[in-house]
C-alpha positions, 0 to 999 in steps of 0.5 A: 500500500502507497501511503502518500496516494491515500487522502488524509481521511483514509489515513485517519481511517487507518490509524482508527483501525490499527488503534481498534485492532491493538486494543481488541488484541489486548482484549479492552473494551473501549472503557477500559482504555479510555480510563487508562489512557485518560480520556472520553470513551466517546474520543476513542470512539472517534479516533477509532473511527478515524474522525480528527483528534487531538494529537495528545489523545493519539500519543496517550493511546499509544502509550497505553496500547505499548505502541509508542515505538511507532513514533520513532520514524519523526525523530530528527537525527543530526546527520555530518555531511561528508566534508565536514566529517574529513574536515573533523578527522583532519582536525584531530590527526597528528601534526607534523612537527616542524622546527622554528627558525630559532631552533635551526639557529641555536644547532647551527651556529652562523659560520665565520667566513 
């Protein structure tokens, strides 16, 4: 199934069906799940029917259903660009030791002729 081709309402219905299936798999009534999620039964019913509800409601229900891992797709991870990675590596590479002109002069005194 290509979710990108679904309408917003179809996606809401898909989420509602998922919630209902998970609730029933846990053998819970709407009343039980609503109480555990601290929402009203009518709000849970709206969610399961694919109606519009608050995002916090979805989070509360997913938490009770132990399905919060579904939200990991929304985690923003910092990615480093390849060029920046190379620059960081070079920053920590060991630098060659160079003698300053004064060190060279001390080792080799000027010739007298």
